[in-house]
N, C-alpha and C positions, 0 to 999 in steps of 0.2 A: 504494500500500500504506500502510495507516494505521500509526501509531507502535507500537500494541500488537502487530500482526502482525510488524512489522519486528524488534522486540525478541525476539519468540518465535523467529524464524529465526536471529538472531544467537546466541541461547542454545543452540539446537540445534547450530549450526555449531561453537561453542566446545566443546560436549560431545564431538562427533565428533573434533575435533582432539586433545583431551586423551586420548581412548580410543586413537586411532591412535598417538599419541606413546608412551602407556604400553605398548602391544603391541610397538612397535618397540624400546623400551628393554629390555623383557623378553627379546626375541629376542637382542639384542646381549649382554646379561648371560649368557644361556644359552650363547652361543658362546664367551665368554671363559673361560679356564681359572681354576681356583680359585687363591686367594692372589695374584692379580694377575700370575701368571707369563705369559711370552710363549708363545703357541701354537707348538709345534715345527713346523719346516718338514717337509713330506712327504718321506719317504725315497725314494731312487731305486729304480726297479723292479728286480726280480731278473733275471738272465740267463735266457734260455729253456733253455739247456743248461748244467748246472752243471759246473765244473771243480774238482778237488781240489788240495790243497797240493803243490807240487813234482811235479805229475803228468807234466809233459813235461821230460825231460832230454835235449836234442837237439843235433844238429850240422847245419848247412846244407850242402847239396850243390847247386851251381849246374849246371844241365843246359844247357851251352852248345854242344853238338855233336849234330847230327841223324844222324850216321852210326850205322848199326845195330850195328856192331862196337865202338863206343866202350866202354871198359871200366868203365862205371858200376857194374856189379855188384861189381867188385873194391873200389871205394870204399865201396859200401854195406856190404860185409863188414868193411872196416876200421872204419867208424863203429860197427858193432854190437859190435866187439871193444873199443871204448873204455869200455864201460859205459853208453853212451847207451841210452835206451829209445825215442828219437824221432829221426826224420830229417825235416828240412825240405827238400823238393824244390822248387827255385826254377826256374821256367820263364819265358822272356822273350818279350815282344812288343816290337816296335820301331816308332819313328817317326823320320822323317828328322832333324828338329831341333825346337826348342821351339815354333815357330809352326805346325808341321804339323798338319793335321786328320786325317790318315790313320794308323791304327795297323795293323800287319800282323804276321803270324807267318812267319818265315823258316825253312823246314824244313831248311835247312843248319845252322841254329844252335840248333835245339830238336828234341827227339825227336818223332816222329809221335805221334798220340793212342794208337795201338796200342802203341807202344814205351813210352810213358809209363805206360800201364796195367800193362804187364809189370813195369816198374821199381817201381811201387807195390806190386804183388803180391809181388815179390821182397823188398822191404823188410819187408813184413808177415811173410813166411816166416822172416825173420831176427829176428823178435820186436820189430820197431820200429813204433811208432806213426808215423803219417804226417801231416805238415803240408804242404799244397800251396799254394805262394805264387807266383802270377804277378806279374811286375814289368814295368815299361815302361823300356826303354833307348833312348837317342838314338843313331841311326846316325852322324850327323855334327853333333855339338853345336857351336854357336858359342861364343864366349868366355863362360866362367862358366855355361854352360847345363848343367842336369841335370834329372832328371824332377821335382824339386821346384819348378822354375821354368817349366814348360811354360805357354804362353799362345797357344793355337791361334787362327787367324784366324776359325774358326767353332767355338764351343763345342758347338753342336748336333751337328755332324758328328763331332767328337772323341768326345762321349759316346755317340753311336750305335755307333762302332767299339769303344770300350772296353767297353760293355755286352755287345756280341756276344762279345768275347773272354772276358770274365769268366764269362758264362753257359756258354760252351763248356767251360771248365775246371771250373766248378762241377758240371757233369754228369759229367765224368770222376771228380771227387772222390766223387760219389754212387755211381757204378757200382763204384768200387774200395773204398768204405767208408773213405775217409780220415777221420781223426779231426777235423781242423781244416782249414778253407779260409780263406785270407786274401784279402779282396776288393780289397786295394790296398796299395801300399807307398810311403810317403814322397812322395805326390802333393800336396805342400803347397799349391800354387796352386789345386787343385781343392777343397780341404776346406771352402771357404766356401759351396759349392753344396749346402747341407743337403738341399734337396728332391730334387735329383738323386741324391744318395747314398742317401737313404731309399728312393727308387724302385728303384734298382739292388739294394739289399740285399733289398727285398721280392721282386724277381724271382729272386734267388739262393735265397731261402728256399723258393721254389716248385720249385726244381730240386735242392736239396741239404738233407738233414735233419740234418747234423752241426753242429758249432760253428763260428761265424763270428768272424773277427778282422780288424782293420785294423792295419797296421804304421805307426805315426806316427814322424816324426823326433823325436829326443831333445829338441829345443827347441820342438816345436810340437804337443804333445799336448793342451794346455789349450783352444785355440780350437775344437776339434772339437765340434760340437753334436749329433752323431748317434751317440755311443757307446752310447746306450740301445737302439739297434737291433741291437747286436752282443752276443756272449757273452763275448768276451775283449778286453781292452785290449792292443794290441801296441805296443811302443815300443823304440827302439834305445838304445844305451848310450854314444854318442860324446861324452861330456862332457870338457871341459878339467879335469883333476884336479890339475894341479901348477903351472900358470902358468910352466912352464919349469924348475921345480926338479927335482932327482933324484927319480924315482918309487920311493921306498922303500915297502915294504908298509905301514908305520905311517903315512906321510904320505898314502898313497892311502886307507886306511881312514878317516882323519880327514876327507878331502875328500868321501867318500861320505856321511858322517853327515847334513849339512844337505840334501843331494840326496834321500836316502832319506826324511827327515822330510817334505819338501815333496811328494814323489810320493805317499806314503801318506796324507797329509792330504787331498790332492786325490782320490785313489782312493776314499776313504770316501764322497765326495759322488757318485760315479758308480756305486758298488756293482757293479763288474765286476772279476774277477780280472785280474792283469797277466801277460802273457807277454813276456819280453824277447826280441824277434824277431831281433836282431842283437847278440850279445855278442862283441865283437871289438876287438883292438888289433893294428896291424901291427907286425912285428918291426923296429922302428926306434927311434932315440934320441928321436924326437919323439912316440912312441906315446901317452903319457899326456896330452900337451898338445893334439895334433892327431890324435886317433884316426880321424877321418873322412877324413883326407888321406893316403892310402897312396902318393902320388906325391912327398910333401914331402922325404923323406930316404932315397932308395932305395939309397944307398951306405954307410949306417951301421947295420948290424944291431945289435940290442941284445936278444938272446933272454932274458936274465935280467929285463930291464925289462918285456918283454911278459908273462913269467910272473908278475911282481909284480902286474901289472894284473888278471890273472885271479884270483890269490890274494885280492887285496883285494875284488874284486867278489863272489866266492863267500862270503867271510867276512861281507860286508855283507848279502847277500840270502838265503843258504841257510836254509831252514826258515821263511821269512816267510810267514805265513798268507795274505797278500793276493796271493802270487805263485803262478801255476799252472805256470810253467815258464821254461826258459832254452833258447835256440837259439844255439849258438856259431857265429860267422861266421869262417871257413867251412872246408870240407875240400878237399883236392886234387880237381880235377875233370878233369885232363888229364895223360896220361903225360909230356908235355913240360914240364909246370909244375915249376918249381924247388921243392924242399922242403928242410928241414933248417935248422940254425942260421944259415947265411949268407943264406938266402932272406928277403927283407924284406916279404913279403906277409902277409896275415892268417893264412894256413894254419898251424895249430899243429903239424901233423904233423912228427915228428922234432925237435921243439924242447922246451925245458923246460916250455913252456906246456901241452903235451900231457899231461905227467905231473900237472900241477895239475888239469886237467879230469878225468882218469881218477880222481884221488883223490876229488874231490867227487862225481862221478857214480857211482862204485862203492861208496863207503863212508859219505859224510857226508850224503847226502840222505835225510831221514826218509821213511818210507813214508806214503802218503796216510792221513789220519785216518779217511776213510770210503771204502767201495768205490765206484767210479764207478757212477753211475746208469745203468740200461738205456737211458734216454732220450739218453744221450750217444753212443750208437752209431747211426750212420746205418742206414737200412733199404735194401733193394735193390729197392724197388718203383717208383722213379722212371723216367720214360721216357728213352730213349736219344736222343742228338742224331742228326740226319740226315747229318751230315758229320763227317767226322773232324777288380856294381859294376864 
């Protein structure tokens, strides 16, 4: 190639490069916001089913007995009389210990599907919205084991069993038009399996048309990466609020302030309403420091301190726009269960804490700002299954 042609090619190439550079710069400038401002991050997607402020004011009832004559309807009646508008019905599946791969339903310890459907229908007849929450319990836990630490020898086998159980109860929730279905509770060691959780939630969406929730442990809600697949953020309330100091209402309210700020700042990035799925403190002197440990101080009842914990909690959270509801943990579930001021369990029945709950549930919870959307109600068109702390 002679020098004249070579120069001509070089000039053409230079022109093309300048043109391409100019177009690229124009595209970049177009994408940049005016005044040099940083482009805002995209907001989190909205939940599929909308919940309103303070929509759920509930109490949990654990269904730990499969006998048909067990007096669950009596306890449902009592919950309805507290001013609650919601009941959380907790059903259990079991595995032997933390390394077990098999999860099973023991019909001696949980109502049959037919009985569960009857209890849901009865709850609804008493004007209660229904949250159905399956949980996993360990039959023979080894030292320090609980469901948050399960580590089965085969995760594939464990997920197969867990999926089967969750789908089973999701279909019951659909047939009975339960308002909320909880896909899991405090399964901390499983929460890293984002793909598996998304697949499970997708299957549940195919069986149940209501709102979906997961109940995270109070100290482990941030790592979960699949909140956007759900409608409601569930979390427990077992914070150390006093570091051993006397739990006066004033001290407890102050302790809640930074916790509230942190939760709400994070919640705005997720764009899902919160439901406190376990609002509870055992009737013990250590209730405000170790609320998760109801075995710690079983001989030292402190009913006024338990009541203080509920008072401070509701003062902190009542009316908060980001909160869809509260589920108190828990109501009496067996006639042989102790109740009253000397009982050191979580049950508020017959204790000063019950009066606090009644006060807030009956008088101080504001009405929803908007009426619930028709899309928050499940339909009855889904297919039926082939089998029945």
